[in-house]
N, C-alpha and C positions, 0 to 999 in steps of 0.2 A: 459700759465699762465693767470689766470682769476682774481686773487686778491692778494694783499700783505698787510702785517700788521707788525708794528714795536713796539717793547717793549723797555725798558730802555737799555738792553744789548743784545737783540736778535731780529731777524727778521723772518717772516713767508712768505711763498709764496704758493698760491693755484694753482695747475696745472689743466689743462683742463680735465685730466682724473679723477679728484676728489680726488687726493692724495695731501699731504702737505709736503713741504720741509722747514726745519728750519735751521737757522744759527746764530752764536753768542754764548754768554755765556749761558750755560745751567744749571746754578745753580738752585736747587730746581725743576729740571725736566722741565724747561721752554721750552726746545727744544726736549723733548722726546715725541714721539707719538707711539701708537701701530703699530707694523710692518704691520699688515693687514688692517690698517685704509684705508677706501675708501668711496666713495659716499659723500665726504665733499662738502657742498654748500657755506659755509662762514667760515672766520677765524677772530681771534682777538688776540692781544698780549698786555700783561700788564707789570708791573714792573718785576715780576719774574714768570709769568705764561702765558699760552697760551690757547686759546679756539678754538674749531672746531665744526661747526654745520654739522651734518650728516643727509642726507635726508633719510626718512623712505619710501623706495619703495617696501618693501616686504609685501606681504599679510599675514594675520594671518594663523596659522596652526590649523585646526579643526579636532579633532580625535574622532571617534565613538567607542562605545562598546555595544555589545548586552546584553540583560538581561539574556541570557543563551547560552550555546553552542549548535550547531546542533547535530544531531545523528551521528553515525559512518559513515553513507553514505553522510554526509554533508547537510542533509535536515532538515527543520523545518516543523512541522505539524500544527502549529497555529501561530497567529500573533506574531511578534517580536518587542520589544521596544528597540530602540537604543538611548543611552544617549551620550551627546557630551561634550567635553572640548575644549577651545580655548586659544591659546597663541600667542604672537607676539614677534619677536626677539628684538624689541626696547622697547615695552611697557610692556612686560611680560604677565601674565594671563589677559584674557579678560572676559567680562560677558559671561556666559554659555547660548548657544541657547537652546530652548525647545527640549525635546526628540521627536524622530520620531517613530511613530508606523507603521511598515511595514505590510501591509495587502494584497497587490496585489500578486496573484500567478504568478509563472513564468513557462516558458516552458522547463526548464531543464538548461538553461544558467544562470538563476537567474537575479534579478534586484537589483541594489545597493540602499541602503537607503541614502537619502541626507538630510543635515541639512538646516536650514534657513541661510541666509547670515550673516556673522560676519565681522564687519569693525573696523579698528583701527582709531585713531584720525587723521591720515594723509589721511584717505579716502580710504585706501587699503582694499578691501573686498574679501572674499572667502567663499565657502561652503565646508562642510565636506561630505565625501562619505565613506560609510561602506558597505562592501560586495564583491561580490554579495550575497544577501540573497536568498537562494533557499527555497521557500515556496510552499508547496502542502498541502492544507486542504481538498482535494476531494478524497474520497475513490475509489478504482477500481470499474469497472463494471463487475459483475459476472453473468453468466448464467449457469443453470443446465440442463443437457440433459439425456435421457435414461429412466427416470421415470417421471411420471406425478403426481403432487400433487392431492391427493384424489383418485388415481387410485387403482384398485384391480387386482392382478395377482395370478394365480394358480400355485402352486409348487415352482416357483422362479420368481423374478423380473428381468427385463433387467438390464444390467450393467449400473450404473450411471456414467456420465462423466461431465466435466465442462469446461468452457472457460472464461478467464478474460483478460481485457485490462485496461491500465492506461495511460492517455494522458499526465501527467505531469512528475512525478518522475520516472515512469516505475515500473514494477512489481519486487518485491524482489525475487520471485520464481514463478513457474507455480502454478496455483490453484490446490487444492487437495480436494478429496471427502471422507467423513467419513460416516459410517452407525451406527445408534443407535436404540435401541428398539428391540422388538420381541424376539423370542427364537429359536435358531437354524435356523434362516432365515424365521421363520413363525410368523405371527402376524402383529402388527402395527409397521412399521419402518419409520425412518426419515433419508433421505439423505441430508447432509449438505456440500455445496461447499464453501471453504474459500480461499480468496486471500488477500495479503498485498502488499502495494507499498513500495518504498524505503524511504518514509517519515514516515512510521509507521501506515498509515491509513489501516484499515481492513474492508472488506465487505464479506457478506455471502449470499447464496441463498439456500433455503430449499424446500424440497418436502416430504410430509408425505403420505404414501401409505400403503396398506394392502396386505399381501401375505397369501393365504389360503393353506391348506395342499394339497399335490398332490393326484390325484385319483389313488389309488394303487390297486383296485379290478380288477379281470379278470373274464370273463364269465366261468361258470362251464362246464366241459366236458359233452358231450351228454351221457345220461344213456341208458340202454337197451330199446328196443322198447316196448311200451305198447300195450295193446289190440287194441287200436284204430289206432296204427301206423303200424300194420301188412300189408304186401303187399296184394293186391287183390288176392283171390283164395287160400291163405295159410290156411291150416287146423289147427285149434287150437290144442294145445297139449292134452287137456283133451278129445277132440273127438277122437284123435288117440288112446288114452288109451282105450276108450270105444269100439273101433273097434276090439281090441284084447281080449275083455272080452267074455266069453261064459256063457250060462245058463240063461241069461236074469235076473239075480238077481238084483232086484231094488236097493239093497244096494250098488252094484258096478256100477250101471249105474249113480248113484250120480248126484250131482249138479255141475255145472260149477263154480269152485272157482277161475278161472283165467281169463276167456275170457270176461265175461259179465260185470264185475265191472269196475269202473273207474280205469285207469292205471296211476300211478304217476311216472313212470320211464322214461318218455320222457325227452327231453332237457329242462333244467331249467336255465334261464338267471338270475344269482344272482346279477348283477350290474345294477344300475340305471344310466341313462345317466347324 
């Protein structure tokens, strides 16, 4: 027992555990106290009433709420503003602390947003905490391989591929490559590699290149030998014919219509390199 108090028809006793014991006439509720009353530091008794002073030892409760919900993966892609409310079990609502703008990026575990300290009149203080707030404002790193920006390829370009990394929220899916432009794979084309992270940030890498038509010509087959291509010692056909002529008729000795003129039946290369 740490204190006693007497009224007209009742008495009070304050125990060392902070509870109150009442005895005597309890008219008008002079001896009635809440069953869970504790933390009493002082008591007083009147004619038909009783008083108990309860110490406020509990800190305020500070609760935060973000200005919007995260995406389905639990991530934010831009700064988050957290607003606060503060209440105290004894004093009720307390002045509201200023909002907190969460701008620091995290490594996947997230960082909680914290309020300024809030204190009640008894000097009990506390801070609010909200989160963790998983914030990733940085897009993935994307590289494109296989084709070169500004390159020229004949017939077909090499297959384009890509690689992507993300140090914070991680990739939502592997990067993908799409081709646009040209017609039937010929002309000016653009390869675009795209990757997104779990916070919704997207990055691309592009390469624009040219594909020319394939070389489809083939060398022509060798023709019959011309006059200038005959083997050494071969007798021209017109001379063989003359050797079978008799009578010396000049009309049949004729001119050579095959052997002495330029022959255009040799090999003809129809393709340029």
